PARO-399433 format. One record per residue (C-alpha): x, y, z; residue in one letter. Coordinates in pm, whole numbers, padded with zeros to 5 digits, always signed. Layout:
<atoms>
XYZA;...
</atoms>
This chain:
<atoms>
+00000+00000+00000M;+00118+00350-00072G;+00167+00563+00236D;+00026+00886+00101M;-00324+00773+00001F;-00392+00403+00039E;-00283+00350+00400K;-00487+00638+00545P;-00791+00528+00344A;-00752+00167+00460A;-00728+00276+00823L;-01043+00489+00796V;-01229+00197+00638I;-01101-00035+00913A;-01234+00210+01173Y;-01583+00212+01023Y;-01592-00163+00963L;-01437-00237+01306R;-01225-00501+01143T;-00961-00651+01116P;-00808-00475+01419W;-00921-00379+01766S;-00930-00008+01850D;-00595-00037+02028A;-00434-00209+01728E;-00586+00043+01489L;-00451+00330+01700A;-00107+00168+01686E;-00123+00151+01306H;-00232+00515+01290V;+00052+00625+01519R;+00304+00430+01310T;+00179+00601+00997L;+00192+00944+01161L;+00546+00876+01281D;+00655+00788+00928S;+00584+01148+00822Q;+00492+01021+00477A;+00149+01184+00475L;-00005+01478+00300L;-00128+01747+00541P;-00497+01658+00487D;-00430+01290+00551C;-00229+01373+00861E;-00521+01576+00998E;-00757+01286+00924T;-00529+01041+01106M;-00512+01269+01409R;-00891+01292+01410S;-00913+00916+01387L;-00699+00885+01697L;-00939+01117+01878E;-01236+00903+01767Y;-01053+00603+01909L;-01019+00782+02243G;-00646+00839+02205E;-00442+01158+02227K;-00324+01265+01882P;
</atoms>
């Protein structure tokens, strides 16, 4: 998967489908992606929002 578009999209879909990861695992994947700094600004904002939806600090 490409980091800039596909990974953020897959993580958002996983959030809404609640599969294949638990919320904690999903948050870990989001944090890993944010740490990679391979995101466009809009995608980075979306990933930070997703962490908030998961009850995590962005």
